[in-house]
DRENPA-3360 file (N, C-alpha, C; in nm, 2 decimals, always signed):
BEGIN
1 = MPANDIRN = -2.22/-0.84/-1.21/-2.09/-0.83/-1.14/-2.09/-0.94/-1.03 ~ -1.98/-1.02/-1.02/-1.97/-1.13/-0.92/-1.98/-1.07/-0.78 ~ -2.03/-1.15/-0.69/-2.04/-1.11/-0.55/-1.91/-1.07/-0.49 ~ -1.80/-1.13/-0.53/-1.67/-1.11/-0.47/-1.59/-1.00/-0.54 ~ -1.65/-0.93/-0.64/-1.58/-0.82/-0.71/-1.55/-0.71/-0.61 ~ -1.43/-0.66/-0.62/-1.39/-0.55/-0.53/-1.42/-0.41/-0.58 ~ -1.47/-0.40/-0.70/-1.50/-0.27/-0.75/-1.63/-0.22/-0.69 ~ -1.65/-0.09/-0.71/-1.77/-0.02/-0.66/-1.89/-0.08/-0.73;
9 = SSPQSNTL = -2.00/-0.07/-0.67/-2.12/-0.14/-0.72/-2.17/-0.08/-0.85 ~ -2.13/+0.04/-0.89/-2.17/+0.10/-1.02/-2.11/+0.03/-1.13 ~ -2.19/-0.01/-1.23/-2.13/-0.09/-1.35/-2.03/-0.01/-1.42 ~ -2.03/+0.13/-1.42/-1.93/+0.21/-1.50/-1.81/+0.23/-1.42 ~ -1.81/+0.20/-1.29/-1.69/+0.23/-1.21/-1.59/+0.12/-1.20 ~ -1.47/+0.15/-1.20/-1.36/+0.05/-1.19/-1.28/+0.09/-1.07 ~ -1.33/+0.17/-0.98/-1.26/+0.22/-0.86/-1.30/+0.14/-0.74 ~ -1.21/+0.13/-0.64/-1.23/+0.06/-0.52/-1.31/+0.15/-0.42;
17 = RLALLAWK = -1.39/+0.09/-0.34/-1.45/+0.16/-0.23/-1.35/+0.16/-0.12 ~ -1.26/+0.26/-0.11/-1.15/+0.26/-0.02/-1.16/+0.39/+0.06 ~ -1.14/+0.38/+0.19/-1.14/+0.50/+0.27/-1.01/+0.50/+0.35 ~ -0.95/+0.62/+0.36/-0.83/+0.64/+0.44/-0.87/+0.66/+0.59 ~ -0.83/+0.57/+0.68/-0.86/+0.58/+0.82/-0.75/+0.65/+0.90 ~ -0.63/+0.63/+0.85/-0.51/+0.69/+0.92/-0.39/+0.70/+0.83 ~ -0.30/+0.80/+0.85/-0.18/+0.81/+0.78/-0.07/+0.85/+0.87 ~ +0.04/+0.77/+0.86/+0.16/+0.80/+0.93/+0.27/+0.83/+0.84;
25 = STPRGSLR = +0.31/+0.96/+0.83/+0.41/+1.00/+0.74/+0.55/+0.96/+0.79 ~ +0.63/+0.89/+0.71/+0.76/+0.84/+0.75/+0.85/+0.85/+0.63 ~ +0.88/+0.97/+0.58/+0.97/+0.98/+0.46/+1.11/+0.94/+0.49 ~ +1.15/+0.83/+0.42/+1.29/+0.78/+0.44/+1.32/+0.70/+0.32 ~ +1.42/+0.74/+0.24/+1.45/+0.67/+0.11/+1.32/+0.68/+0.02 ~ +1.28/+0.57/-0.03/+1.16/+0.56/-0.11/+1.03/+0.55/-0.03 ~ +1.04/+0.52/+0.09/+0.93/+0.51/+0.18/+0.87/+0.65/+0.21 ~ +0.74/+0.66/+0.19/+0.67/+0.79/+0.22/+0.58/+0.78/+0.35;
33 = GFATVRLG = +0.54/+0.65/+0.38/+0.46/+0.64/+0.50/+0.37/+0.51/+0.50 ~ +0.29/+0.50/+0.60/+0.20/+0.39/+0.62/+0.06/+0.43/+0.63 ~ -0.03/+0.37/+0.56/-0.17/+0.40/+0.56/-0.25/+0.29/+0.62 ~ -0.36/+0.33/+0.69/-0.46/+0.24/+0.74/-0.58/+0.27/+0.65 ~ -0.63/+0.17/+0.59/-0.75/+0.19/+0.50/-0.86/+0.09/+0.53 ~ -0.98/+0.13/+0.49/-1.10/+0.04/+0.49/-1.13/+0.01/+0.35 ~ -1.14/-0.11/+0.32/-1.18/-0.16/+0.18/-1.32/-0.21/+0.19 ~ -1.41/-0.15/+0.11/-1.55/-0.19/+0.11/-1.61/-0.15/+0.25;
41 = KSLKITDV = -1.69/-0.23/+0.30/-1.76/-0.19/+0.43/-1.69/-0.24/+0.55 ~ -1.61/-0.35/+0.54/-1.57/-0.41/+0.66/-1.43/-0.46/+0.67 ~ -1.34/-0.44/+0.57/-1.21/-0.49/+0.57/-1.11/-0.37/+0.60 ~ -1.05/-0.38/+0.72/-0.95/-0.28/+0.76/-0.81/-0.34/+0.73 ~ -0.73/-0.26/+0.66/-0.59/-0.30/+0.64/-0.50/-0.20/+0.70 ~ -0.41/-0.24/+0.79/-0.32/-0.16/+0.86/-0.18/-0.17/+0.80 ~ -0.11/-0.06/+0.80/+0.03/-0.06/+0.76/+0.05/-0.09/+0.61 ~ -0.04/-0.03/+0.53/-0.02/-0.03/+0.38/+0.10/+0.06/+0.35;
49 = IVLCSNGK = +0.20/+0.01/+0.28/+0.32/+0.08/+0.26/+0.31/+0.17/+0.14 ~ +0.34/+0.30/+0.15/+0.33/+0.39/+0.04/+0.47/+0.43/+0.01 ~ +0.51/+0.42/-0.12/+0.64/+0.44/-0.17/+0.65/+0.54/-0.29 ~ +0.76/+0.60/-0.31/+0.78/+0.69/-0.42/+0.93/+0.68/-0.47 ~ +0.95/+0.65/-0.60/+1.09/+0.64/-0.65/+1.08/+0.67/-0.80 ~ +1.18/+0.74/-0.84/+1.19/+0.77/-0.99/+1.07/+0.83/-1.04 ~ +1.00/+0.92/-0.97/+0.88/+0.98/-1.01/+0.75/+0.90/-1.01 ~ +0.76/+0.78/-0.96/+0.65/+0.69/-0.96/+0.61/+0.67/-0.81;
57 = RWANMPAK = +0.47/+0.66/-0.79/+0.42/+0.64/-0.65/+0.34/+0.51/-0.66 ~ +0.34/+0.43/-0.55/+0.26/+0.31/-0.54/+0.25/+0.27/-0.39 ~ +0.15/+0.18/-0.37/+0.12/+0.13/-0.24/+0.13/-0.02/-0.24 ~ +0.19/-0.08/-0.14/+0.20/-0.22/-0.13/+0.12/-0.27/-0.01 ~ +0.07/-0.39/-0.01/+0.01/-0.45/+0.10/+0.11/-0.47/+0.21 ~ +0.07/-0.48/+0.34/+0.17/-0.50/+0.45/+0.25/-0.63/+0.43 ~ +0.37/-0.62/+0.48/+0.46/-0.74/+0.47/+0.53/-0.75/+0.61 ~ +0.60/-0.87/+0.63/+0.67/-0.89/+0.75/+0.81/-0.93/+0.72;
65 = PQIDKDGN = +0.91/-0.91/+0.81/+1.04/-0.95/+0.78/+1.05/-1.10/+0.76 ~ +1.14/-1.15/+0.67/+1.16/-1.29/+0.65/+1.26/-1.33/+0.75 ~ +1.23/-1.45/+0.81/+1.32/-1.51/+0.91/+1.40/-1.63/+0.85 ~ +1.53/-1.63/+0.88/+1.61/-1.74/+0.83/+1.60/-1.86/+0.92 ~ +1.67/-1.97/+0.88/+1.66/-2.10/+0.95/+1.71/-2.09/+1.10 ~ +1.79/-1.99/+1.13/+1.84/-1.97/+1.27/+1.75/-1.87/+1.35 ~ +1.64/-1.83/+1.29/+1.55/-1.74/+1.36/+1.59/-1.59/+1.36 ~ +1.68/-1.56/+1.27/+1.73/-1.42/+1.26/+1.66/-1.36/+1.14;
73 = VARDDRGK = +1.65/-1.22/+1.14/+1.59/-1.15/+1.02/+1.68/-1.17/+0.90 ~ +1.63/-1.22/+0.79/+1.71/-1.24/+0.67/+1.74/-1.11/+0.60 ~ +1.85/-1.10/+0.54/+1.90/-0.98/+0.47/+1.95/-1.01/+0.33 ~ +1.94/-0.92/+0.24/+1.99/-0.94/+0.11/+2.14/-0.91/+0.10 ~ +2.19/-0.91/-0.02/+2.34/-0.89/-0.04/+2.38/-0.74/+0.00 ~ +2.29/-0.65/+0.00/+2.32/-0.51/+0.04/+2.29/-0.49/+0.19 ~ +2.25/-0.59/+0.26/+2.22/-0.58/+0.40/+2.08/-0.53/+0.44 ~ +2.00/-0.52/+0.34/+1.86/-0.47/+0.36/+1.77/-0.59/+0.40;
81 = IKYVPIVE = +1.68/-0.57/+0.49/+1.59/-0.67/+0.54/+1.50/-0.72/+0.42 ~ +1.49/-0.85/+0.42/+1.40/-0.92/+0.32/+1.26/-0.93/+0.38 ~ +1.16/-0.90/+0.30/+1.02/-0.90/+0.35/+0.94/-1.01/+0.27 ~ +0.84/-1.06/+0.33/+0.75/-1.15/+0.26/+0.60/-1.10/+0.28 ~ +0.52/-1.12/+0.18/+0.38/-1.06/+0.19/+0.30/-1.13/+0.30 ~ +0.21/-1.06/+0.36/+0.12/-1.11/+0.45/-0.01/-1.15/+0.38 ~ -0.06/-1.05/+0.29/-0.17/-1.07/+0.20/-0.12/-1.02/+0.07 ~ -0.18/-1.07/-0.04/-0.14/-1.02/-0.17/-0.26/-1.04/-0.27;
89 = WMDKESAD = -0.26/-0.95/-0.37/-0.36/-0.96/-0.48/-0.32/-1.08/-0.57 ~ -0.42/-1.14/-0.62/-0.40/-1.25/-0.71/-0.37/-1.21/-0.86 ~ -0.39/-1.08/-0.89/-0.36/-1.03/-1.02/-0.31/-0.89/-1.02 ~ -0.24/-0.85/-1.12/-0.18/-0.72/-1.13/-0.28/-0.61/-1.14 ~ -0.39/-0.63/-1.21/-0.49/-0.53/-1.23/-0.55/-0.49/-1.09 ~ -0.58/-0.59/-1.01/-0.64/-0.56/-0.87/-0.53/-0.48/-0.79 ~ -0.41/-0.53/-0.79/-0.30/-0.46/-0.72/-0.28/-0.32/-0.76 ~ -0.29/-0.29/-0.89/-0.27/-0.16/-0.95/-0.39/-0.07/-0.90;
97 = RFSEAVIE = -0.51/-0.12/-0.91/-0.63/-0.04/-0.87/-0.62/-0.01/-0.72 ~ -0.58/-0.10/-0.64/-0.57/-0.08/-0.50/-0.46/+0.03/-0.47 ~ -0.35/+0.02/-0.54/-0.24/+0.11/-0.52/-0.28/+0.25/-0.56 ~ -0.35/+0.27/-0.67/-0.40/+0.40/-0.72/-0.50/+0.46/-0.62 ~ -0.59/+0.37/-0.57/-0.69/+0.42/-0.47/-0.62/+0.47/-0.34 ~ -0.52/+0.40/-0.29/-0.45/+0.44/-0.17/-0.38/+0.57/-0.19 ~ -0.31/+0.58/-0.30/-0.24/+0.71/-0.33/-0.34/+0.83/-0.34 ~ -0.45/+0.81/-0.41/-0.55/+0.91/-0.42/-0.61/+0.95/-0.29;
105 = AVEREHPG = -0.63/+0.85/-0.20/-0.69/+0.88/-0.07/-0.60/+0.96/+0.02 ~ -0.47/+0.92/+0.02/-0.37/+0.99/+0.10/-0.35/+1.13/+0.05 ~ -0.34/+1.15/-0.09/-0.32/+1.28/-0.14/-0.44/+1.37/-0.12 ~ -0.56/+1.32/-0.11/-0.68/+1.40/-0.08/-0.67/+1.46/+0.05 ~ -0.62/+1.39/+0.15/-0.62/+1.44/+0.29/-0.48/+1.49/+0.33 ~ -0.38/+1.45/+0.26/-0.24/+1.50/+0.29/-0.17/+1.53/+0.17 ~ -0.20/+1.64/+0.10/-0.15/+1.67/-0.03/+0.01/+1.68/-0.03 ~ +0.07/+1.62/-0.13/+0.21/+1.62/-0.15/+0.29/+1.52/-0.07;
113 = QTSGDYAP = +0.23/+1.45/+0.03/+0.30/+1.36/+0.11/+0.34/+1.23/+0.05 ~ +0.29/+1.20/-0.07/+0.34/+1.08/-0.14/+0.44/+1.11/-0.25 ~ +0.47/+1.23/-0.26/+0.57/+1.27/-0.37/+0.71/+1.25/-0.33 ~ +0.80/+1.25/-0.43/+0.94/+1.24/-0.41/+1.00/+1.36/-0.34 ~ +0.94/+1.47/-0.34/+0.99/+1.60/-0.29/+0.96/+1.61/-0.14 ~ +0.87/+1.53/-0.09/+0.82/+1.56/+0.05/+0.92/+1.53/+0.16 ~ +0.94/+1.62/+0.24/+1.02/+1.61/+0.37/+0.95/+1.69/+0.47 ~ +0.92/+1.64/+0.59/+0.84/+1.72/+0.69/+0.93/+1.83/+0.74;
% end
């Protein structure tokens, strides 16, 4: 296995070594909340976005609002803020594994809070 592989060190495992450090439940629309996770031994990622829509749940890396040429927050045709990634996975497989690992970690400690039915 390459030294930069993000999978667990077990040859049979395709799961990430991910730990949930904090969870902020913020159910609003498709948003379910924000997770702080540790990936591997030493990478802390704050504000991982956890979403649920049409029966599907996923996690996205943190993003920041896009700024237009006048220094204002850019918005789409519906008036929603446009976001740009801060960090991103280079392939879909890694992004999907990360997303699944985040959802599993949140659900282990906060059952039901990533589902479409959740309201505090």
